[in-house]
N, CA, C and O atoms as a Tinker XYZ file with bonds, in Angstrom:
   316  protein
     1  N    -23.130000  -26.942000   54.551000    73     2
     2  CA   -23.550000  -27.619000   53.356000    64     1     3
     3  C    -22.567000  -27.273000   52.228000    63     2     4     5
     4  O    -22.091000  -26.141000   52.140000    81     3
     5  N    -22.274000  -28.241000   51.379000    73     3     6
     6  CA   -21.284000  -28.071000   50.311000    64     5     7
     7  C    -21.961000  -28.164000   48.949000    63     6     8     9
     8  O    -22.837000  -29.001000   48.733000    81     7
     9  N    -21.541000  -27.286000   48.027000    73     7    10
    10  CA   -22.071000  -27.259000   46.663000    64     9    11
    11  C    -20.905000  -27.308000   45.676000    63    10    12    13
    12  O    -19.789000  -26.902000   46.002000    81    11
    13  N    -21.168000  -27.802000   44.481000    73    11    14
    14  CA   -20.173000  -27.795000   43.408000    64    13    15
    15  C    -20.335000  -26.549000   42.556000    63    14    16    17
    16  O    -21.454000  -26.104000   42.297000    81    15
    17  N    -19.211000  -25.986000   42.121000    73    15    18
    18  CA   -19.207000  -24.868000   41.187000    64    17    19
    19  C    -18.825000  -25.440000   39.825000    63    18    20    21
    20  O    -17.751000  -26.022000   39.670000    81    19
    21  N    -19.711000  -25.272000   38.832000    73    19    22
    22  CA   -19.525000  -25.919000   37.533000    64    21    23
    23  C    -19.678000  -24.935000   36.381000    63    22    24    25
    24  O    -20.179000  -23.822000   36.543000    81    23
    25  N    -19.228000  -25.386000   35.208000    73    23    26
    26  CA   -19.315000  -24.611000   33.978000    64    25    27
    27  C    -19.764000  -25.537000   32.849000    63    26    28    29
    28  O    -19.250000  -26.648000   32.726000    81    27
    29  N    -20.724000  -25.091000   32.017000    73    27    30
    30  CA   -21.162000  -25.921000   30.887000    64    29    31
    31  C    -20.121000  -25.878000   29.764000    63    30    32    33
    32  O    -20.112000  -24.952000   28.953000    81    31
    33  N    -19.255000  -26.874000   29.726000    73    31    34
    34  CA   -18.109000  -26.850000   28.817000    64    33    35
    35  C    -18.490000  -27.084000   27.359000    63    34    36    37
    36  O    -17.937000  -26.451000   26.460000    81    35
    37  N    -19.441000  -27.998000   27.126000    73    35    38
    38  CA   -19.827000  -28.289000   25.741000    64    37    39
    39  C    -21.128000  -29.069000   25.718000    63    38    40    41
    40  O    -21.565000  -29.615000   26.731000    81    39
    41  N    -21.733000  -29.111000   24.550000    73    39    42
    42  CA   -22.931000  -29.923000   24.316000    64    41    43
    43  C    -22.511000  -31.190000   23.592000    63    42    44    45
    44  O    -21.537000  -31.192000   22.839000    81    43
    45  N    -23.257000  -32.278000   23.824000    73    43    46
    46  CA   -22.999000  -33.530000   23.124000    64    45    47
    47  C    -24.307000  -34.289000   22.976000    63    46    48    49
    48  O    -25.301000  -33.967000   23.627000    81    47
    49  N    -24.299000  -35.293000   22.120000    73    47    50
    50  CA   -25.471000  -36.125000   21.872000    64    49    51
    51  C    -25.292000  -37.477000   22.544000    63    50    52    53
    52  O    -24.228000  -38.088000   22.443000    81    51
    53  N    -26.336000  -37.948000   23.233000    73    51    54
    54  CA   -26.342000  -39.273000   23.839000    64    53    55
    55  C    -27.667000  -39.934000   23.490000    63    54    56    57
    56  O    -28.717000  -39.550000   24.006000    81    55
    57  N    -27.612000  -40.928000   22.613000    73    55    58
    58  CA   -28.811000  -41.642000   22.164000    64    57    59
    59  C    -29.837000  -40.675000   21.594000    63    58    60    61
    60  O    -31.035000  -40.806000   21.845000    81    59
    61  N    -29.351000  -39.694000   20.818000    73    59    62
    62  CA   -30.232000  -38.734000   20.169000    64    61    63
    63  C    -30.707000  -37.589000   21.040000    63    62    64    65
    64  O    -31.480000  -36.747000   20.584000    81    63
    65  N    -30.258000  -37.543000   22.292000    73    63    66
    66  CA   -30.662000  -36.480000   23.209000    64    65    67
    67  C    -29.477000  -35.553000   23.449000    63    66    68    69
    68  O    -28.381000  -36.005000   23.779000    81    67
    69  N    -29.708000  -34.235000   23.278000    73    67    70
    70  CA   -28.634000  -33.275000   23.540000    64    69    71
    71  C    -28.441000  -33.109000   25.043000    63    70    72    73
    72  O    -29.400000  -32.882000   25.781000    81    71
    73  N    -27.182000  -33.225000   25.488000    73    71    74
    74  CA   -26.832000  -33.082000   26.901000    64    73    75
    75  C    -25.688000  -32.096000   27.047000    63    74    76    77
    76  O    -25.048000  -31.718000   26.066000    81    75
    77  N    -25.439000  -31.683000   28.289000    73    75    78
    78  CA   -24.366000  -30.735000   28.592000    64    77    79
    79  C    -23.285000  -31.442000   29.395000    63    78    80    81
    80  O    -23.577000  -32.145000   30.363000    81    79
    81  N    -22.026000  -31.250000   28.985000    73    79    82
    82  CA   -20.881000  -31.750000   29.735000    64    81    83
    83  C    -20.442000  -30.638000   30.677000    63    82    84    85
    84  O    -20.021000  -29.571000   30.231000    81    83
    85  N    -20.540000  -30.887000   31.981000    73    83    86
    86  CA   -20.200000  -29.896000   32.998000    64    85    87
    87  C    -18.814000  -30.187000   33.562000    63    86    88    89
    88  O    -18.500000  -31.333000   33.885000    81    87
    89  N    -17.988000  -29.153000   33.681000    73    87    90
    90  CA   -16.696000  -29.293000   34.348000    64    89    91
    91  C    -16.803000  -28.645000   35.732000    63    90    92    93
    92  O    -17.455000  -27.614000   35.900000    81    91
    93  N    -16.159000  -29.262000   36.707000    73    91    94
    94  CA   -16.183000  -28.764000   38.080000    64    93    95
    95  C    -14.956000  -27.888000   38.319000    63    94    96    97
    96  O    -13.832000  -28.271000   37.994000    81    95
    97  N    -15.191000  -26.694000   38.899000    73    95    98
    98  CA   -14.102000  -25.737000   39.088000    64    97    99
    99  C    -13.916000  -25.298000   40.532000    63    98   100   101
   100  O    -13.103000  -24.415000   40.807000    81    99
   101  N    -14.654000  -25.898000   41.459000    73    99   102
   102  CA   -14.479000  -25.552000   42.858000    64   101   103
   103  C    -15.691000  -25.930000   43.676000    63   102   104   105
   104  O    -16.544000  -26.706000   43.245000    81   103
   105  N    -15.750000  -25.359000   44.878000    73   103   106
   106  CA   -16.847000  -25.648000   45.801000    64   105   107
   107  C    -17.299000  -24.386000   46.501000    63   106   108   109
   108  O    -16.540000  -23.427000   46.640000    81   107
   109  N    -18.544000  -24.400000   46.937000    73   107   110
   110  CA   -19.107000  -23.351000   47.771000    64   109   111
   111  C    -19.599000  -24.028000   49.042000    63   110   112   113
   112  O    -20.300000  -25.038000   48.981000    81   111
   113  N    -19.236000  -23.481000   50.181000    73   111   114
   114  CA   -19.684000  -24.002000   51.466000    64   113   115
   115  C    -20.561000  -22.959000   52.144000    63   114   116   117
   116  O    -20.279000  -21.763000   52.084000    81   115
   117  N    -21.633000  -23.425000   52.793000    73   115   118
   118  CA   -22.496000  -22.558000   53.591000    64   117   119
   119  C    -22.450000  -23.082000   55.016000    63   118   120   121
   120  O    -22.800000  -24.233000   55.277000    81   119
   121  N    -22.013000  -22.224000   55.940000    73   119   122
   122  CA   -21.968000  -22.593000   57.351000    64   121   123
   123  C    -23.401000  -22.699000   57.876000    63   122   124   125
   124  O    -24.181000  -21.755000   57.752000    81   123
   125  N    -23.743000  -23.837000   58.457000    73   123   126
   126  CA   -25.109000  -24.076000   58.933000    64   125   127
   127  C    -25.535000  -23.110000   60.034000    63   126   128   129
   128  O    -26.709000  -22.752000   60.124000    81   127
   129  N    -24.594000  -22.690000   60.866000    73   127   130
   130  CA   -24.947000  -21.811000   61.980000    64   129   131
   131  C    -25.003000  -20.342000   61.586000    63   130   132   133
   132  O    -25.980000  -19.651000   61.879000    81   131
   133  N    -23.955000  -19.867000   60.922000    73   131   134
   134  CA   -23.869000  -18.440000   60.621000    64   133   135
   135  C    -24.436000  -18.077000   59.258000    63   134   136   137
   136  O    -24.689000  -16.903000   58.988000    81   135
   137  N    -24.642000  -19.082000   58.384000    73   135   138
   138  CA   -25.127000  -18.892000   57.006000    64   137   139
   139  C    -24.123000  -18.152000   56.132000    63   138   140   141
   140  O    -24.464000  -17.718000   55.032000    81   139
   141  N    -22.877000  -18.001000   56.614000    73   139   142
   142  CA   -21.833000  -17.382000   55.795000    64   141   143
   143  C    -21.386000  -18.354000   54.719000    63   142   144   145
   144  O    -21.364000  -19.568000   54.925000    81   143
   145  N    -21.030000  -17.801000   53.563000    73   143   146
   146  CA   -20.612000  -18.620000   52.428000    64   145   147
   147  C    -19.127000  -18.452000   52.151000    63   146   148   149
   148  O    -18.574000  -17.362000   52.294000    81   147
   149  N    -18.491000  -19.548000   51.753000    73   147   150
   150  CA   -17.082000  -19.554000   51.381000    64   149   151
   151  C    -16.961000  -20.230000   50.021000    63   150   152   153
   152  O    -17.572000  -21.271000   49.779000    81   151
   153  N    -16.167000  -19.630000   49.135000    73   151   154
   154  CA   -15.946000  -20.196000   47.802000    64   153   155
   155  C    -14.484000  -20.556000   47.655000    63   154   156   157
   156  O    -13.602000  -19.773000   48.008000    81   155
   157  N    -14.229000  -21.749000   47.130000    73   155   158
   158  CA   -12.872000  -22.165000   46.775000    64   157   159
   159  C    -12.880000  -22.484000   45.287000    63   158   160   161
   160  O    -13.537000  -23.430000   44.854000    81   159
   161  N    -12.145000  -21.687000   44.497000    73   159   162
   162  CA   -12.005000  -21.948000   43.066000    64   161   163
   163  C    -10.699000  -22.676000   42.837000    63   162   164   165
   164  O     -9.634000  -22.185000   43.211000    81   163
   165  N    -10.775000  -23.853000   42.220000    73   163   166
   166  CA    -9.590000  -24.641000   41.911000    64   165   167
   167  C     -9.078000  -24.355000   40.512000    63   166   168   169
   168  O     -7.898000  -24.555000   40.223000    81   167
   169  N     -9.963000  -23.886000   39.643000    73   167   170
   170  CA    -9.593000  -23.580000   38.264000    64   169   171
   171  C    -10.671000  -22.685000   37.664000    63   170   172   173
   172  O    -11.732000  -22.484000   38.255000    81   171
   173  N    -10.382000  -22.155000   36.485000    73   171   174
   174  CA   -11.356000  -21.374000   35.737000    64   173   175
   175  C    -11.423000  -21.926000   34.319000    63   174   176   177
   176  O    -10.397000  -22.311000   33.758000    81   175
   177  N    -12.610000  -21.969000   33.738000    73   175   178
   178  CA   -12.712000  -22.427000   32.352000    64   177   179
   179  C    -12.094000  -21.392000   31.411000    63   178   180   181
   180  O    -12.125000  -20.193000   31.689000    81   179
   181  N    -11.547000  -21.856000   30.322000    73   179   182
   182  CA   -10.937000  -20.943000   29.353000    64   181   183
   183  C    -11.834000  -20.716000   28.143000    63   182   184   185
   184  O    -11.906000  -19.604000   27.618000    81   183
   185  N    -12.504000  -21.749000   27.708000    73   183   186
   186  CA   -13.302000  -21.677000   26.490000    64   185   187
   187  C    -14.600000  -20.912000   26.719000    63   186   188   189
   188  O    -15.438000  -21.322000   27.523000    81   187
   189  N    -14.761000  -19.805000   26.010000    73   187   190
   190  CA   -15.997000  -19.016000   26.027000    64   189   191
   191  C    -16.459000  -18.651000   27.437000    63   190   192   193
   192  O    -17.660000  -18.616000   27.705000    81   191
   193  N    -15.527000  -18.383000   28.324000    73   191   194
   194  CA   -15.875000  -18.048000   29.709000    64   193   195
   195  C    -16.290000  -16.593000   29.803000    63   194   196   197
   196  O    -15.528000  -15.697000   29.440000    81   195
   197  N    -17.502000  -16.357000   30.292000    73   195   198
   198  CA   -18.042000  -15.002000   30.419000    64   197   199
   199  C    -17.978000  -14.490000   31.862000    63   198   200   201
   200  O    -18.436000  -13.386000   32.154000    81   199
   201  N    -17.406000  -15.302000   32.762000    73   199   202
   202  CA   -17.358000  -14.933000   34.165000    64   201   203
   203  C    -18.489000  -15.547000   34.967000    63   202   204   205
   204  O    -18.541000  -15.389000   36.187000    81   203
   205  N    -19.396000  -16.246000   34.299000    73   203   206
   206  CA   -20.555000  -16.846000   34.960000    64   205   207
   207  C    -20.307000  -18.329000   35.223000    63   206   208   209
   208  O    -19.953000  -19.078000   34.313000    81   207
   209  N    -20.496000  -18.748000   36.483000    73   207   210
   210  CA   -20.392000  -20.146000   36.877000    64   209   211
   211  C    -21.716000  -20.563000   37.509000    63   210   212   213
   212  O    -22.481000  -19.710000   37.960000    81   211
   213  N    -21.991000  -21.857000   37.545000    73   211   214
   214  CA   -23.224000  -22.382000   38.101000    64   213   215
   215  C    -22.917000  -23.142000   39.382000    63   214   216   217
   216  O    -21.859000  -23.761000   39.506000    81   215
   217  N    -23.848000  -23.095000   40.341000    73   215   218
   218  CA   -23.693000  -23.789000   41.616000    64   217   219
   219  C    -24.767000  -24.865000   41.708000    63   218   220   221
   220  O    -25.951000  -24.602000   41.497000    81   219
   221  N    -24.326000  -26.098000   42.030000    73   219   222
   222  CA   -25.244000  -27.233000   42.138000    64   221   223
   223  C    -25.101000  -27.894000   43.498000    63   222   224   225
   224  O    -23.999000  -28.009000   44.035000    81   223
   225  N    -26.234000  -28.328000   44.050000    73   223   226
   226  CA   -26.185000  -29.131000   45.271000    64   225   227
   227  C    -25.499000  -30.444000   44.955000    63   226   228   229
   228  O    -25.647000  -30.980000   43.857000    81   227
   229  N    -24.751000  -30.963000   45.913000    73   227   230
   230  CA   -24.115000  -32.259000   45.735000    64   229   231
   231  C    -25.177000  -33.341000   45.743000    63   230   232   233
   232  O    -26.139000  -33.286000   46.509000    81   231
   233  N    -24.984000  -34.326000   44.876000    73   231   234
   234  CA   -25.901000  -35.450000   44.792000    64   233   235
   235  C    -25.113000  -36.727000   45.011000    63   234   236   237
   236  O    -23.974000  -36.846000   44.560000    81   235
   237  N    -25.719000  -37.681000   45.703000    73   235   238
   238  CA   -25.005000  -38.935000   45.931000    64   237   239
   239  C    -24.803000  -39.709000   44.636000    63   238   240   241
   240  O    -23.971000  -40.615000   44.583000    81   239
   241  N    -25.553000  -39.365000   43.588000    73   239   242
   242  CA   -25.445000  -40.058000   42.309000    64   241   243
   243  C    -24.536000  -39.334000   41.318000    63   242   244   245
   244  O    -24.230000  -39.872000   40.254000    81   243
   245  N    -24.100000  -38.116000   41.659000    73   243   246
   246  CA   -23.255000  -37.339000   40.756000    64   245   247
   247  C    -21.831000  -37.895000   40.759000    63   246   248   249
   248  O    -21.353000  -38.376000   41.786000    81   247
   249  N    -21.149000  -37.828000   39.602000    73   247   250
   250  CA   -19.747000  -38.244000   39.587000    64   249   251
   251  C    -18.915000  -37.352000   40.490000    63   250   252   253
   252  O    -19.255000  -36.189000   40.702000    81   251
   253  N    -17.827000  -37.891000   41.024000    73   251   254
   254  CA   -16.987000  -37.138000   41.946000    64   253   255
   255  C    -16.161000  -36.069000   41.235000    63   254   256   257
   256  O    -15.689000  -35.131000   41.877000    81   255
   257  N    -15.980000  -36.195000   39.922000    73   255   258
   258  CA   -15.268000  -35.190000   39.143000    64   257   259
   259  C    -15.757000  -35.243000   37.707000    63   258   260   261
   260  O    -16.632000  -36.046000   37.384000    81   259
   261  N    -15.206000  -34.401000   36.837000    73   259   262
   262  CA   -15.688000  -34.357000   35.472000    64   261   263
   263  C    -15.336000  -35.601000   34.674000    63   262   264   265
   264  O    -15.870000  -35.797000   33.582000    81   263
   265  N    -14.446000  -36.453000   35.191000    73   263   266
   266  CA   -14.087000  -37.672000   34.487000    64   265   267
   267  C    -15.065000  -38.793000   34.811000    63   266   268   269
   268  O    -15.076000  -39.811000   34.118000    81   267
   269  N    -15.882000  -38.635000   35.839000    73   267   270
   270  CA   -16.939000  -39.568000   36.152000    64   269   271
   271  C    -16.530000  -40.799000   36.936000    63   270   272   273
   272  O    -17.380000  -41.629000   37.259000    81   271
   273  N    -15.244000  -40.939000   37.253000    73   271   274
   274  CA   -14.827000  -42.159000   37.924000    64   273   275
   275  C    -14.296000  -41.935000   39.332000    63   274   276   277
   276  O    -13.891000  -42.893000   39.991000    81   275
   277  N    -14.287000  -40.714000   39.803000    73   275   278
   278  CA   -13.836000  -40.434000   41.157000    64   277   279
   279  C    -12.341000  -40.301000   41.320000    63   278   280   281
   280  O    -11.871000  -39.953000   42.403000    81   279
   281  N    -11.569000  -40.574000   40.258000    73   279   282
   282  CA   -10.118000  -40.447000   40.376000    64   281   283
   283  C     -9.704000  -39.000000   40.188000    63   282   284   285
   284  O    -10.464000  -38.187000   39.663000    81   283
   285  N     -8.502000  -38.691000   40.619000    73   283   286
   286  CA    -8.070000  -37.295000   40.607000    64   285   287
   287  C     -7.451000  -36.864000   39.286000    63   286   288   289
   288  O     -7.488000  -35.678000   38.959000    81   287
   289  N     -6.882000  -37.789000   38.515000    73   287   290
   290  CA    -6.243000  -37.486000   37.232000    64   289   291
   291  C     -5.216000  -36.363000   37.359000    63   290   292   293
   292  O     -5.086000  -35.531000   36.461000    81   291
   293  N     -4.502000  -36.343000   38.458000    73   291   294
   294  CA    -3.471000  -35.321000   38.660000    64   293   295
   295  C     -2.284000  -35.579000   37.737000    63   294   296   297
   296  O     -1.964000  -36.725000   37.419000    81   295
   297  N     -1.644000  -34.504000   37.318000    73   295   298
   298  CA    -0.420000  -34.639000   36.540000    64   297   299
   299  C      0.680000  -35.173000   37.440000    63   298   300   301
   300  O      0.728000  -34.860000   38.630000    81   299
   301  N      1.569000  -35.984000   36.866000    73   299   302
   302  CA     2.673000  -36.504000   37.649000    64   301   303
   303  C      3.982000  -35.816000   37.305000    63   302   304   305
   304  O      5.061000  -36.331000   37.598000    81   303
   305  N      3.882000  -34.644000   36.677000    73   303   306
   306  CA     5.078000  -33.874000   36.329000    64   305   307
   307  C      5.582000  -33.162000   37.574000    63   306   308   309
   308  O      4.836000  -32.430000   38.225000    81   307
   309  N      6.850000  -33.380000   37.902000    73   307   310
   310  CA     7.444000  -32.747000   39.065000    64   309   311
   311  C      8.084000  -31.420000   38.655000    63   310   312   313
   312  O      8.829000  -31.370000   37.676000    81   311
   313  N      7.806000  -30.368000   39.381000    73   311   314
   314  CA     8.388000  -29.054000   39.099000    64   313   315
   315  C      9.395000  -28.709000   40.150000    63   314   316
   316  O     10.002000  -27.639000   40.096000    81   315
């Protein structure tokens, strides 16, 4: 089973309701047979990071990334 590792980056208002903007920083996998867990961190938040991250079950309705459109938004700068 796969989970998202997220961080509450900021609060915002949507139609008068306060909501949280979550950024995704990796995944946690749980092996169904052995129940062992594996974490892959792709990034770490910089703003007000206390070392605490949140883990959420994947939802079919959740956006594929923090941009909400499923695209990767990778930099095209060649090093």
